C-alpha positions as semicolon CSV with decimal commas, in nm:
position;residue;x (nm);y (nm);z (nm)
1;M;-2,474;5,415;-1,372
2;N;-2,554;5,777;-1,296
3;S;-2,715;5,845;-0,960
4;P;-3,048;6,030;-0,929
5;A;-2,852;6,325;-0,790
6;T;-2,653;6,370;-1,109
7;T;-2,916;6,306;-1,373
8;V;-3,240;6,456;-1,483
9;S;-3,539;6,226;-1,453
10;A;-3,608;5,995;-1,745
11;R;-3,942;6,164;-1,796
12;A;-3,778;6,508;-1,824
13;V;-3,514;6,387;-2,064
14;S;-3,768;6,213;-2,287
15;S;-3,959;6,536;-2,352
16;R;-3,839;6,791;-2,602
17;L;-3,583;7,021;-2,445
18;A;-3,648;7,393;-2,485
19;G;-3,281;7,491;-2,464
20;P;-3,166;7,367;-2,806
21;D;-3,459;7,535;-2,980
22;V;-3,394;7,869;-2,809
23;V;-3,020;7,850;-2,882
24;R;-3,095;7,759;-3,244
25;A;-3,322;8,063;-3,280
26;V;-3,068;8,304;-3,127
27;A;-2,790;8,160;-3,344
28;L;-3,003;8,207;-3,655
29;I;-3,073;8,568;-3,556
30;G;-2,699;8,624;-3,559
31;V;-2,663;8,443;-3,889
32;V;-2,927;8,669;-4,045
33;V;-2,757;8,983;-3,911
34;M;-2,418;8,879;-4,052
35;N;-2,567;8,761;-4,382
36;F;-2,771;9,075;-4,440
37;H;-2,471;9,291;-4,356
38;G;-2,237;9,088;-4,576
39;Y;-2,463;9,079;-4,880
40;L;-2,539;9,450;-4,851
41;I;-2,164;9,513;-4,844
42;L;-2,122;9,303;-5,158
43;R;-2,400;9,499;-5,328
44;D;-2,209;9,817;-5,237
45;G;-1,881;9,705;-5,392
46;G;-1,727;9,532;-5,091
47;D;-1,654;9,833;-4,870
48;V;-1,684;9,719;-4,506
49;G;-1,668;10,072;-4,371
50;D;-1,492;10,229;-4,073
51;G;-1,560;10,246;-3,702
52;W;-1,599;10,005;-3,414
53;A;-1,940;9,879;-3,527
54;A;-1,814;9,803;-3,877
55;D;-1,518;9,616;-3,728
56;L;-1,735;9,425;-3,481
57;F;-1,987;9,314;-3,744
58;N;-1,733;9,258;-4,022
59;P;-1,883;8,942;-4,176
60;W;-1,551;8,806;-4,303
61;D;-1,287;8,856;-4,038
62;G;-1,454;9,040;-3,750
63;P;-1,476;8,894;-3,397
64;L;-1,836;8,780;-3,460
65;S;-1,767;8,632;-3,804
66;T;-1,901;8,272;-3,832
67;R;-1,948;8,247;-3,454
68;F;-2,326;8,233;-3,491
69;A;-2,298;7,972;-3,766
70;A;-2,060;7,764;-3,552
71;T;-2,316;7,773;-3,270
72;F;-2,584;7,667;-3,517
73;V;-2,374;7,364;-3,619
74;L;-2,305;7,282;-3,252
75;V;-2,682;7,274;-3,191
76;A;-2,719;7,048;-3,496
77;G;-2,484;6,801;-3,330
78;V;-2,688;6,819;-3,010
79;G;-2,999;6,753;-3,220
80;V;-2,847;6,445;-3,383
81;T;-2,772;6,298;-3,040
82;L;-3,116;6,378;-2,900
83;M;-3,283;6,228;-3,206
84;T;-3,084;5,904;-3,194
85;R;-3,021;5,854;-2,821
86;R;-3,297;5,598;-2,762
87;T;-3,195;5,395;-3,065
88;V;-2,832;5,394;-2,953
89;A;-2,926;5,305;-2,593
90;D;-3,149;5,017;-2,711
91;H;-2,877;4,898;-2,949
92;R;-2,614;4,886;-2,675
93;A;-2,857;4,712;-2,441
94;G;-2,944;4,456;-2,708
95;V;-3,313;4,538;-2,679
96;D;-3,390;4,662;-3,027
97;D;-3,183;4,742;-3,332
98;R;-3,308;5,031;-3,543
99;I;-2,963;5,163;-3,621
100;T;-2,998;5,109;-3,996
101;D;-3,330;5,295;-4,003
102;Q;-3,176;5,588;-3,817
103;R;-2,877;5,595;-4,051
104;W;-3,099;5,614;-4,359
105;R;-3,313;5,877;-4,191
106;L;-3,008;6,099;-4,141
107;V;-2,882;6,027;-4,493
108;R;-3,218;6,125;-4,647
109;R;-3,227;6,444;-4,446
110;G;-2,867;6,522;-4,536
111;L;-2,923;6,466;-4,908
112;L;-3,235;6,682;-4,901
113;L;-3,049;6,966;-4,731
114;Y;-2,755;6,927;-4,969
115;V;-2,971;6,941;-5,284
116;T;-3,182;7,227;-5,142
117;G;-2,861;7,410;-5,058
118;L;-2,725;7,372;-5,411
119;L;-3,047;7,519;-5,550
120;L;-3,050;7,801;-5,296
121;D;-2,686;7,874;-5,374
122;E;-2,794;8,000;-5,716
123;I;-2,950;8,307;-5,553
124;W;-2,762;8,304;-5,220
125;P;-2,397;8,207;-5,282
126;G;-2,225;8,069;-4,975
127;T;-2,533;7,925;-4,804
128;I;-2,453;7,683;-4,524
129;L;-2,719;7,429;-4,625
130;P;-2,503;7,205;-4,853
131;Y;-2,239;7,172;-4,581
132;Y;-2,510;7,119;-4,321
133;G;-2,650;6,836;-4,533
134;A;-2,307;6,678;-4,577
135;M;-2,257;6,687;-4,201
136;F;-2,581;6,495;-4,151
137;I;-2,460;6,228;-4,392
138;I;-2,136;6,198;-4,194
139;A;-2,338;6,189;-3,873
140;A;-2,532;5,891;-4,009
141;A;-2,209;5,692;-4,006
142;V;-2,075;5,805;-3,668
143;F;-2,367;5,866;-3,430
144;T;-2,309;5,527;-3,265
145;W;-1,942;5,599;-3,195
146;R;-1,819;5,641;-2,841
147;S;-1,755;5,999;-2,736
148;R;-1,378;5,958;-2,740
149;W;-1,391;5,859;-3,108
150;L;-1,615;6,154;-3,189
151;L;-1,364;6,376;-3,011
152;L;-1,082;6,232;-3,221
153;L;-1,285;6,283;-3,539
154;G;-1,343;6,647;-3,446
155;V;-0,974;6,699;-3,371
156;F;-0,883;6,533;-3,702
157;A;-1,120;6,764;-3,892
158;A;-0,969;7,071;-3,726
159;V;-0,609;6,962;-3,778
160;A;-0,670;6,849;-4,136
161;G;-0,840;7,176;-4,227
162;A;-0,554;7,375;-4,077
163;G;-0,295;7,154;-4,242
164;I;-0,445;7,194;-4,588
165;R;-0,468;7,572;-4,547
166;S;-0,106;7,597;-4,430
167;W;0,010;7,374;-4,715
168;R;-0,172;7,594;-4,966
169;F;-0,011;7,903;-4,815
170;E;0,337;7,755;-4,841
171;R;0,285;7,626;-5,197
172;T;0,147;7,960;-5,312
173;G;0,442;8,136;-5,153
174;D;0,674;7,907;-5,349
175;G;0,495;7,999;-5,671
176;V;0,325;7,659;-5,711
177;S;-0,040;7,664;-5,815
178;T;-0,299;7,477;-5,608
179;A;-0,583;7,554;-5,848
180;W;-0,648;7,181;-5,897
181;L;-0,771;7,184;-5,536
182;T;-0,915;7,532;-5,492
183;D;-1,055;7,597;-5,839
184;P;-1,161;7,270;-6,008
185;D;-1,391;7,266;-6,311
186;E;-1,728;7,407;-6,210
187;G;-1,994;7,139;-6,172
188;S;-1,745;6,851;-6,179
189;L;-1,738;6,574;-5,921
190;R;-1,413;6,714;-5,785
191;D;-1,574;7,058;-5,758
192;H;-1,853;6,918;-5,539
193;A;-1,622;6,700;-5,329
194;F;-1,355;6,963;-5,269
195;G;-1,625;7,226;-5,223
196;V;-1,780;7,034;-4,935
197;F;-1,460;6,922;-4,764
198;V;-1,202;7,195;-4,835
199;N;-1,330;7,502;-5,018
200;G;-1,638;7,715;-4,978
201;T;-1,774;7,895;-4,677
202;H;-1,825;7,614;-4,422
203;P;-1,612;7,314;-4,534
204;L;-1,622;6,994;-4,331
205;L;-1,251;7,038;-4,272
206;P;-1,265;7,195;-4,012
207;W;-1,640;7,256;-3,954
208;L;-1,711;6,893;-3,872
209;A;-1,539;6,965;-3,539
210;F;-1,837;7,177;-3,428
211;L;-2,084;6,900;-3,514
212;C;-1,882;6,639;-3,322
213;A;-1,861;6,870;-3,022
214;G;-2,238;6,914;-3,032
215;M;-2,296;6,539;-3,049
216;I;-2,078;6,491;-2,741
217;L;-2,252;6,779;-2,562
218;G;-2,590;6,624;-2,634
219;R;-2,482;6,309;-2,450
220;V;-2,418;6,491;-2,121
221;L;-2,718;6,723;-2,111
222;A;-2,888;6,483;-1,869
223;T;-2,621;6,549;-1,605
224;T;-2,607;6,833;-1,355
225;W;-2,242;6,913;-1,423
226;W;-2,244;6,977;-1,798
227;R;-2,304;7,352;-1,781
228;P;-2,011;7,453;-1,555
229;V;-1,783;7,221;-1,751
230;A;-1,899;7,366;-2,085
231;I;-1,853;7,721;-1,955
232;G;-1,508;7,635;-1,822
233;V;-1,399;7,468;-2,145
234;G;-1,547;7,747;-2,356
235;T;-1,380;8,022;-2,154
236;T;-1,046;7,840;-2,168
237;L;-1,066;7,788;-2,545
238;V;-1,154;8,151;-2,615
239;G;-0,893;8,290;-2,378
240;M;-0,612;8,065;-2,497
241;S;-0,698;8,130;-2,863
242;W;-0,668;8,506;-2,832
243;M;-0,345;8,470;-2,634
244;I;-0,190;8,230;-2,887
245;T;-0,279;8,437;-3,192
246;D;-0,073;8,727;-3,052
247;A;0,236;8,502;-3,066
248;A;0,245;8,502;-3,447
249;T;0,569;8,662;-3,568
250;T;0,593;8,546;-3,932
251;P;0,351;8,535;-4,227
252;S;0,334;8,156;-4,195
253;L;0,252;8,175;-3,824
254;D;-0,005;8,446;-3,898
255;V;-0,199;8,180;-4,089
256;M;-0,134;7,892;-3,849
257;L;-0,227;8,092;-3,536
258;S;-0,503;8,307;-3,685
259;V;-0,857;8,343;-3,550
260;N;-0,971;8,455;-3,895
261;P;-1,231;8,206;-4,027
262;L;-1,077;8,212;-4,374
263;D;-0,745;8,084;-4,236
264;R;-0,917;7,778;-4,082
265;S;-0,650;7,727;-3,821
266;V;-0,685;7,509;-3,513
267;V;-0,675;7,833;-3,313
268;Y;-0,978;7,962;-3,505
269;V;-1,168;7,637;-3,444
270;A;-1,087;7,653;-3,072
271;S;-1,201;8,016;-3,054
272;A;-1,527;7,957;-3,242
273;L;-1,602;7,637;-3,049
274;G;-1,537;7,811;-2,719
275;T;-1,774;8,092;-2,816
276;A;-2,039;7,838;-2,920
277;L;-2,010;7,647;-2,591
278;L;-2,044;7,967;-2,391
279;A;-2,341;8,081;-2,596
280;Y;-2,514;7,745;-2,568
281;S;-2,460;7,724;-2,192
282;I;-2,583;8,075;-2,116
283;I;-2,882;8,074;-2,351
284;D;-2,989;7,727;-2,237
285;W;-2,973;7,851;-1,877
286;L;-3,192;8,149;-1,964
287;A;-3,438;7,921;-2,144
288;A;-3,469;7,706;-1,832
289;R;-3,505;8,003;-1,595
290;L;-3,731;8,218;-1,813
291;P;-3,954;7,976;-2,006
292;R;-4,235;8,224;-2,071
293;A;-4,004;8,502;-2,186
294;T;-3,812;8,272;-2,419
295;D;-4,115;8,083;-2,548
296;P;-4,136;8,286;-2,874
297;L;-3,772;8,197;-2,943
298;R;-3,843;7,833;-2,862
299;R;-4,121;7,826;-3,118
300;A;-3,909;8,009;-3,375
301;G;-3,628;7,764;-3,306
302;Q;-3,852;7,481;-3,422
303;M;-3,894;7,659;-3,758
304;T;-3,538;7,765;-3,834
305;L;-3,529;7,594;-4,174
306;S;-3,839;7,789;-4,284
307;L;-3,699;8,111;-4,139
308;Y;-3,358;8,056;-4,297
309;I;-3,509;8,011;-4,642
310;A;-3,741;8,305;-4,575
311;H;-3,453;8,541;-4,494
312;V;-3,295;8,461;-4,831
313;L;-3,618;8,524;-5,020
314;V;-3,699;8,841;-4,824
315;F;-3,353;8,986;-4,889
316;N;-3,376;8,921;-5,262
317;L;-3,729;9,065;-5,274
318;I;-3,665;9,377;-5,066
319;V;-3,313;9,457;-5,188
320;D;-3,273;9,318;-5,539
321;W;-3,624;9,319;-5,684
322;L;-3,804;9,606;-5,513
323;G;-3,505;9,818;-5,411
324;F;-3,667;9,922;-5,082
325;V;-3,337;9,877;-4,897
326;E;-3,016;10,003;-5,051
327;P;-2,659;9,913;-4,951
328;A;-2,533;10,133;-4,670
329;G;-2,361;10,101;-4,333
330;V;-2,397;9,847;-4,055
331;D;-2,686;10,045;-3,905
332;V;-2,903;9,973;-4,209
333;A;-2,808;9,606;-4,202
334;L;-2,891;9,574;-3,832
335;T;-3,222;9,754;-3,873
336;F;-3,315;9,536;-4,170
337;A;-3,219;9,216;-3,987
338;L;-3,397;9,309;-3,665
339;A;-3,710;9,408;-3,857
340;F;-3,704;9,073;-4,033
341;W;-3,674;8,892;-3,701
342;A;-3,943;9,094;-3,525
343;I;-4,185;8,995;-3,801
344;G;-4,035;8,648;-3,838
345;I;-4,068;8,555;-3,472
346;A;-4,425;8,684;-3,457
347;A;-4,512;8,488;-3,771
348;A;-4,337;8,175;-3,641
349;V;-4,527;8,188;-3,312
350;A;-4,861;8,233;-3,489
351;W;-4,784;7,957;-3,740
352;Q;-4,653;7,714;-3,479
353;R;-4,958;7,762;-3,259
354;R;-5,195;7,721;-3,554
355;F;-5,025;7,451;-3,760
356;G;-4,747;7,309;-3,544
357;M;-4,463;7,226;-3,781
358;G;-4,325;7,493;-4,015
359;P;-4,384;7,463;-4,393
360;A;-4,023;7,379;-4,482
361;E;-3,997;7,149;-4,181
362;R;-4,311;6,965;-4,292
363;V;-4,158;6,891;-4,634
364;Y;-3,828;6,809;-4,468
365;R;-3,988;6,552;-4,237
366;A;-4,210;6,410;-4,510
367;I;-3,913;6,336;-4,736
368;G;-3,639;6,290;-4,477
369;G;-3,838;6,100;-4,218
């Protein structure tokens, strides 16, 4: 049993924590920046541009690529744990058993996100929502597992994703087609299954590792030692990843030791997870120390589903339909994204104060529970 010196009071833990909401909002700001930049590049023929800013914000293989999304998935894992912790504690104590209800709750939410994501993908190819939904369905099966088993599941996801990518690289180099895996018939069952687990922008192999890490992190937030440990682990993962990737001396090792998201190596997962842990730890600390300054982000963080859908619709309206913003350099993308968030945060604060739950979140809760 944890001593009072090492745990937060039960009353404090039972209330909604501000940290996850603030981290979620900041992560989504980054996602919007990278998405706006990436889709403007695609509208301009795919030219990333030159210069340090173009390299930094390169949405496909730059140092910030997918790091915000990985942090967003980490926070999702934290959210799963916070949502189910009482049920799990009661189940282990033999007091009450609502495990089945919680499983179906997560499944409903996952299916809703998956279907919504497939629809949104028609106008926003590569959206994270289908993968996000699939992760919730997996979480429904594993949220009662002990932390060591969640850790093993995360490691398996990372290793399996890297193994499949390396196998594809070797087979392609030998002149053997892997199209049956990477390019199945569109709309087929295999297309959906392989799309969620192997192909696409955020496949569960290896992205499930970030969710598992978040679920484990959520279990230790009530301790006083979690932050220095998370910072230490995050710093170690990032540092070791960038050191290891420099050891690649062959084309095969370039893939196996790459920090490029598209290569899906274990080194990439370690680097992205380390970045996410550092971001979570620092932003959560700021949220605790500066509650008034971060309150707008906290409110926006409770409406991230509405804001995520809104950023897709706003981009299509402003860029594709009205033509107010035309493809250009990273400066235009950053200005566009920051303008969206300045208005979005103000709107989220006003809406949350007036109505509480966001419009998409209200539908989400009504259907998903």
